[in-house]
MIGU-259455 format. One record per residue (C-alpha): residue number from 0; x, y, z. Coordinates in steps of 0.5 Angstrom, whole numbers, plus 500, padded with zeros to 3 digits. Example, Ala and Ser with C-alpha at 12.3 -4.5 7.8 and 13.67 -1.06 7.14 Angstrom:
<recs>
(rec 0 (525 491 516))
(rec 1 (527 498 514))
</recs>
This chain:
<recs>
(rec 0 (193 161 143))
(rec 1 (190 162 149))
(rec 2 (185 167 149))
(rec 3 (183 172 156))
(rec 4 (177 171 160))
(rec 5 (173 177 161))
(rec 6 (171 178 169))
(rec 7 (164 176 167))
(rec 8 (166 170 163))
(rec 9 (171 168 170))
(rec 10 (165 168 174))
(rec 11 (161 163 168))
(rec 12 (167 159 168))
(rec 13 (168 158 176))
(rec 14 (160 156 176))
(rec 15 (161 151 172))
(rec 16 (168 148 174))
(rec 17 (166 145 181))
(rec 18 (161 141 178))
(rec 19 (165 139 172))
(rec 20 (169 136 167))
(rec 21 (175 140 171))
(rec 22 (174 136 178))
(rec 23 (168 130 180))
(rec 24 (167 131 188))
(rec 25 (172 131 193))
(rec 26 (174 123 195))
(rec 27 (168 121 190))
(rec 28 (163 125 195))
(rec 29 (158 129 193))
(rec 30 (158 136 196))
(rec 31 (151 140 198))
(rec 32 (148 144 191))
(rec 33 (153 139 187))
(rec 34 (150 132 186))
(rec 35 (155 126 185))
(rec 36 (156 126 177))
(rec 37 (154 132 176))
(rec 38 (157 136 170))
(rec 39 (160 130 168))
(rec 40 (164 133 160))
(rec 41 (161 141 161))
(rec 42 (166 148 163))
(rec 43 (173 145 163))
(rec 44 (180 149 163))
(rec 45 (186 147 159))
(rec 46 (193 147 163))
(rec 47 (198 152 161))
(rec 48 (202 149 156))
(rec 49 (208 149 162))
(rec 50 (217 148 159))
(rec 51 (221 147 164))
(rec 52 (229 146 163))
(rec 53 (235 147 168))
(rec 54 (241 150 166))
(rec 55 (248 147 167))
(rec 56 (249 153 173))
(rec 57 (242 150 177))
(rec 58 (237 156 174))
(rec 59 (230 152 173))
(rec 60 (227 156 167))
(rec 61 (218 155 167))
(rec 62 (216 158 161))
(rec 63 (209 159 158))
(rec 64 (208 162 150))
(rec 65 (201 165 150))
(rec 66 (201 169 143))
(rec 67 (196 172 144))
(rec 68 (198 177 150))
(rec 69 (202 183 148))
(rec 70 (206 184 153))
(rec 71 (211 178 157))
(rec 72 (212 177 164))
(rec 73 (219 175 167))
(rec 74 (220 173 174))
(rec 75 (225 171 179))
(rec 76 (223 168 185))
(rec 77 (229 166 189))
(rec 78 (228 160 194))
(rec 79 (231 165 201))
(rec 80 (225 167 205))
(rec 81 (224 170 213))
(rec 82 (225 162 215))
(rec 83 (233 163 212))
(rec 84 (235 169 216))
(rec 85 (241 169 220))
(rec 86 (240 167 227))
(rec 87 (240 175 230))
(rec 88 (239 178 224))
(rec 89 (232 177 222))
(rec 90 (228 181 217))
(rec 91 (234 180 211))
(rec 92 (231 176 206))
(rec 93 (227 182 206))
(rec 94 (232 188 206))
(rec 95 (234 184 200))
(rec 96 (228 185 196))
(rec 97 (229 193 197))
(rec 98 (237 192 196))
(rec 99 (236 188 189))
(rec 100 (233 194 186))
(rec 101 (240 198 187))
(rec 102 (245 200 182))
(rec 103 (249 193 179))
(rec 104 (256 193 176))
(rec 105 (253 195 170))
(rec 106 (246 199 172))
(rec 107 (246 206 175))
(rec 108 (240 206 181))
(rec 109 (234 208 178))
(rec 110 (235 203 172))
(rec 111 (231 197 172))
(rec 112 (225 202 174))
(rec 113 (227 206 168))
(rec 114 (227 199 164))
(rec 115 (220 196 166))
(rec 116 (216 203 168))
(rec 117 (219 208 162))
(rec 118 (216 203 157))
(rec 119 (210 202 160))
(rec 120 (211 196 164))
(rec 121 (211 195 172))
(rec 122 (216 192 177))
(rec 123 (214 190 184))
(rec 124 (217 184 189))
(rec 125 (215 182 196))
(rec 126 (218 177 201))
(rec 127 (215 171 205))
(rec 128 (217 166 209))
(rec 129 (219 161 204))
(rec 130 (222 165 197))
(rec 131 (223 172 196))
(rec 132 (220 174 189))
(rec 133 (221 179 183))
(rec 134 (216 180 178))
(rec 135 (216 184 171))
(rec 136 (211 186 166))
(rec 137 (213 189 160))
(rec 138 (212 190 152))
(rec 139 (214 182 150))
(rec 140 (219 187 145))
(rec 141 (223 189 152))
(rec 142 (224 180 153))
(rec 143 (231 181 153))
(rec 144 (233 186 155))
(rec 145 (229 185 163))
(rec 146 (233 178 162))
(rec 147 (240 182 162))
(rec 148 (237 187 167))
(rec 149 (235 180 172))
(rec 150 (242 176 171))
(rec 151 (245 183 171))
(rec 152 (243 184 178))
(rec 153 (243 176 180))
(rec 154 (250 177 179))
(rec 155 (253 184 180))
(rec 156 (248 188 185))
(rec 157 (252 194 189))
(rec 158 (253 191 196))
(rec 159 (257 197 199))
(rec 160 (256 203 205))
(rec 161 (251 206 201))
(rec 162 (246 203 199))
(rec 163 (246 198 205))
(rec 164 (245 204 210))
(rec 165 (239 207 206))
(rec 166 (235 201 204))
(rec 167 (236 199 211))
(rec 168 (233 205 212))
(rec 169 (227 205 208))
(rec 170 (225 198 212))
(rec 171 (225 201 218))
(rec 172 (221 205 217))
(rec 173 (217 201 213))
(rec 174 (217 196 221))
(rec 175 (215 203 224))
(rec 176 (209 204 219))
(rec 177 (206 197 219))
(rec 178 (209 194 226))
(rec 179 (209 200 231))
(rec 180 (205 205 229))
(rec 181 (198 201 228))
(rec 182 (195 199 234))
(rec 183 (194 192 233))
(rec 184 (200 192 229))
(rec 185 (204 189 235))
(rec 186 (199 182 236))
(rec 187 (200 181 229))
(rec 188 (206 181 228))
(rec 189 (208 176 234))
(rec 190 (203 170 231))
(rec 191 (208 166 229))
(rec 192 (212 168 235))
(rec 193 (207 164 239))
(rec 194 (205 160 234))
(rec 195 (212 156 233))
(rec 196 (217 154 238))
(rec 197 (223 151 234))
(rec 198 (222 153 226))
(rec 199 (225 160 225))
(rec 200 (217 161 222))
(rec 201 (217 164 228))
(rec 202 (221 170 227))
(rec 203 (217 175 223))
(rec 204 (219 176 216))
(rec 205 (219 184 217))
(rec 206 (225 183 223))
(rec 207 (226 187 227))
(rec 208 (229 195 228))
(rec 209 (234 191 233))
(rec 210 (237 187 228))
(rec 211 (237 191 223))
(rec 212 (241 195 227))
(rec 213 (246 191 229))
(rec 214 (247 189 222))
(rec 215 (254 189 219))
(rec 216 (255 191 211))
(rec 217 (260 184 212))
(rec 218 (253 180 214))
(rec 219 (249 182 208))
(rec 220 (255 180 203))
(rec 221 (255 174 206))
(rec 222 (248 173 206))
(rec 223 (248 176 198))
(rec 224 (254 171 196))
(rec 225 (250 165 200))
(rec 226 (243 166 197))
(rec 227 (243 170 190))
(rec 228 (245 165 186))
(rec 229 (243 161 179))
(rec 230 (242 154 183))
(rec 231 (237 158 187))
(rec 232 (233 161 183))
(rec 233 (227 160 179))
(rec 234 (226 164 173))
(rec 235 (219 164 169))
(rec 236 (218 167 162))
(rec 237 (210 168 161))
(rec 238 (207 172 155))
(rec 239 (208 174 148))
(rec 240 (215 169 146))
(rec 241 (219 165 141))
(rec 242 (220 159 145))
(rec 243 (227 158 141))
(rec 244 (228 166 142))
(rec 245 (227 165 150))
(rec 246 (232 159 150))
(rec 247 (238 164 147))
(rec 248 (237 168 150))
(rec 249 (237 165 158))
(rec 250 (244 161 155))
(rec 251 (246 168 154))
(rec 252 (245 171 159))
(rec 253 (244 167 165))
(rec 254 (248 161 162))
(rec 255 (255 165 164))
(rec 256 (253 166 172))
(rec 257 (257 161 176))
(rec 258 (254 157 181))
(rec 259 (259 157 188))
(rec 260 (262 151 190))
(rec 261 (259 151 198))
(rec 262 (252 149 199))
(rec 263 (246 152 201))
(rec 264 (245 152 207))
(rec 265 (237 149 209))
(rec 266 (232 149 214))
(rec 267 (231 142 216))
(rec 268 (227 144 224))
(rec 269 (221 140 225))
(rec 270 (215 143 228))
(rec 271 (214 139 234))
(rec 272 (207 138 235))
(rec 273 (203 143 240))
(rec 274 (202 139 248))
(rec 275 (198 143 250))
(rec 276 (195 149 251))
(rec 277 (197 155 252))
(rec 278 (195 162 254))
(rec 279 (199 169 254))
(rec 280 (197 176 256))
(rec 281 (200 182 250))
(rec 282 (199 189 252))
(rec 283 (201 195 246))
(rec 284 (201 203 247))
(rec 285 (195 206 244))
(rec 286 (190 199 243))
(rec 287 (183 203 244))
(rec 288 (179 196 245))
(rec 289 (182 190 246))
(rec 290 (183 183 242))
(rec 291 (184 176 241))
(rec 292 (186 171 237))
(rec 293 (186 164 237))
(rec 294 (192 160 234))
(rec 295 (192 152 232))
(rec 296 (198 148 227))
(rec 297 (196 148 220))
(rec 298 (199 143 215))
(rec 299 (204 145 210))
(rec 300 (202 148 203))
(rec 301 (203 142 200))
(rec 302 (198 138 204))
(rec 303 (191 134 201))
(rec 304 (187 139 206))
(rec 305 (191 145 204))
(rec 306 (185 147 199))
(rec 307 (179 145 205))
(rec 308 (183 150 209))
(rec 309 (183 155 204))
(rec 310 (175 154 203))
(rec 311 (173 154 211))
(rec 312 (177 160 212))
(rec 313 (173 164 206))
(rec 314 (166 161 210))
(rec 315 (170 164 216))
(rec 316 (172 170 213))
(rec 317 (172 172 206))
(rec 318 (167 179 206))
(rec 319 (162 183 209))
(rec 320 (158 176 209))
(rec 321 (162 172 212))
(rec 322 (161 168 218))
(rec 323 (165 171 223))
(rec 324 (163 178 220))
(rec 325 (155 176 220))
(rec 326 (155 174 227))
(rec 327 (161 178 231))
(rec 328 (161 185 228))
(rec 329 (153 185 225))
(rec 330 (148 180 229))
(rec 331 (151 180 237))
(rec 332 (156 186 236))
(rec 333 (161 183 240))
(rec 334 (165 185 236))
(rec 335 (169 191 232))
(rec 336 (173 186 226))
(rec 337 (174 178 226))
(rec 338 (178 173 221))
(rec 339 (180 167 220))
(rec 340 (187 165 216))
(rec 341 (190 159 214))
(rec 342 (197 161 213))
(rec 343 (200 155 209))
(rec 344 (207 155 209))
(rec 345 (212 149 205))
(rec 346 (214 146 211))
(rec 347 (209 147 216))
(rec 348 (202 151 217))
(rec 349 (198 156 223))
(rec 350 (191 157 223))
(rec 351 (188 164 226))
(rec 352 (182 166 228))
(rec 353 (182 173 232))
(rec 354 (177 179 233))
(rec 355 (177 186 236))
(rec 356 (172 187 241))
(rec 357 (166 192 240))
(rec 358 (166 197 246))
(rec 359 (165 194 253))
(rec 360 (166 187 250))
(rec 361 (170 183 254))
(rec 362 (174 179 252))
(rec 363 (173 172 255))
(rec 364 (166 173 252))
(rec 365 (169 175 245))
(rec 366 (173 168 245))
(rec 367 (166 165 247))
(rec 368 (163 167 240))
(rec 369 (169 166 236))
(rec 370 (170 159 238))
(rec 371 (162 158 238))
(rec 372 (162 160 230))
(rec 373 (168 156 228))
(rec 374 (165 150 231))
(rec 375 (158 152 228))
(rec 376 (162 152 221))
(rec 377 (165 145 223))
(rec 378 (158 142 226))
(rec 379 (152 144 222))
(rec 380 (149 145 216))
(rec 381 (153 148 210))
(rec 382 (148 150 205))
(rec 383 (149 149 198))
(rec 384 (148 156 197))
(rec 385 (153 158 202))
(rec 386 (158 153 200))
(rec 387 (157 154 192))
(rec 388 (158 161 193))
(rec 389 (165 161 196))
(rec 390 (168 157 192))
(rec 391 (166 160 186))
(rec 392 (168 167 189))
(rec 393 (175 163 190))
(rec 394 (176 160 182))
(rec 395 (173 166 180))
(rec 396 (179 170 184))
(rec 397 (184 165 181))
(rec 398 (181 166 174))
(rec 399 (182 173 173))
(rec 400 (188 174 176))
(rec 401 (191 168 170))
(rec 402 (188 172 164))
(rec 403 (194 176 165))
(rec 404 (202 173 164))
(rec 405 (203 177 172))
(rec 406 (197 172 174))
(rec 407 (200 166 170))
(rec 408 (207 166 172))
(rec 409 (205 168 179))
(rec 410 (201 162 180))
(rec 411 (207 158 177))
(rec 412 (211 161 183))
(rec 413 (208 159 188))
(rec 414 (207 152 185))
(rec 415 (214 153 185))
(rec 416 (217 155 192))
(rec 417 (211 152 196))
(rec 418 (209 145 194))
(rec 419 (216 143 188))
(rec 420 (213 143 183))
(rec 421 (211 148 177))
(rec 422 (206 143 174))
(rec 423 (202 143 181))
(rec 424 (199 150 177))
(rec 425 (194 146 173))
(rec 426 (192 142 179))
(rec 427 (191 148 183))
(rec 428 (184 150 181))
(rec 429 (182 142 180))
(rec 430 (183 141 188))
(rec 431 (179 148 190))
(rec 432 (173 146 185))
(rec 433 (172 139 189))
(rec 434 (173 142 195))
(rec 435 (165 139 199))
(rec 436 (162 140 206))
(rec 437 (164 134 209))
(rec 438 (171 136 207))
(rec 439 (171 144 210))
(rec 440 (167 140 217))
(rec 441 (172 135 217))
(rec 442 (179 140 217))
(rec 443 (176 144 221))
(rec 444 (174 139 227))
(rec 445 (181 136 226))
(rec 446 (184 144 227))
(rec 447 (179 145 233))
(rec 448 (183 138 236))
(rec 449 (189 141 236))
(rec 450 (192 145 242))
(rec 451 (190 152 242))
(rec 452 (195 158 243))
(rec 453 (190 164 245))
(rec 454 (192 171 246))
(rec 455 (189 177 250))
(rec 456 (192 183 247))
(rec 457 (190 190 251))
(rec 458 (193 197 253))
(rec 459 (200 196 256))
(rec 460 (203 203 258))
(rec 461 (205 208 252))
(rec 462 (210 208 247))
</recs>
């Protein structure tokens, strides 16, 4: 049995973890504020007791029984994301996130909501570059019917013209709101295309209105048949259940589903190392203040540097007291907003810094200031208290998330889809806790040595 921690307990545990039995200093070195060998035998976090099995049809099943919870999370993660969209049909994976909530052979429209929301539970879904995930949490006594419902929509979704037209319109309106109506939506939507030259990560997951408008019903049916199949899915169940009973229900509802004979298409493109710096000028309508973005190539999510990049990103951009916010927004008043993100996917990564200029600030000066702050973190001293605070914040957020079946299942899903192993969810926090100042500076120096794409974004023609 695993007891849930409240937020204060999570904070206390997080504060102890990076000097404790969970993880020693990164690469055997001491970090500022954390002398080598400190805290041996102190706080530790027990691993989630994962059970894994694979059905004859290829479905991967990962479960964690937790009798302390009154609920259960049932999640299905499909190995299909924006990178798998057919050429000229960007946005298909995202479109299918919406389609999966429509009617099936045995469920009318909105029945999935009734099976979750009407019993005090919830459902959600998201599409990313490498995956589409369906996440549900319900009272534990509703587990069986939710397993039936997920198997039903995997095998018997109604992909008809009416459902296709209605959800395509919803997705196109979402794109208009998120990208076209936002003054800076076009800038951020363009980052993947400017960062990747060969890999399909260059196509935004949200797609384009033109590609969605050009799609035909047969395209959508083909996409569903290609990717929505047992051997391309991971079923994750976390919460209060009897493991033997779960196995029986999974066998009953998912076991009969057929696996198509055709192989699943996989992206095999390798993104080349960028050979030269490049500058890009973009324009958009209704841009109140100019902005810029700096792009570097990054590693994939399973890379040994991933945790250090996460900490570096938080030092630069997490919260009001982050370095970019303090330096560019508050002290210099050169920017309205500034940020940094390490977007690490299953195959490759993108590192992006951005800033929106304050009134009257020229972009060349803002670019120099943004680079200077990143270089200052890469080269200058990192106070131990600053590093400890950021690590504690990151660990606390992760621990708080893992206090719910939904959060635990989500951590497992990312471990499988991004890093290839469900058990890696039990090592993720240890890697984060082990990051020292030298690790942060090493990964930033490596990044800064790479070739950079600089995007200047300014006011253009009216929409």
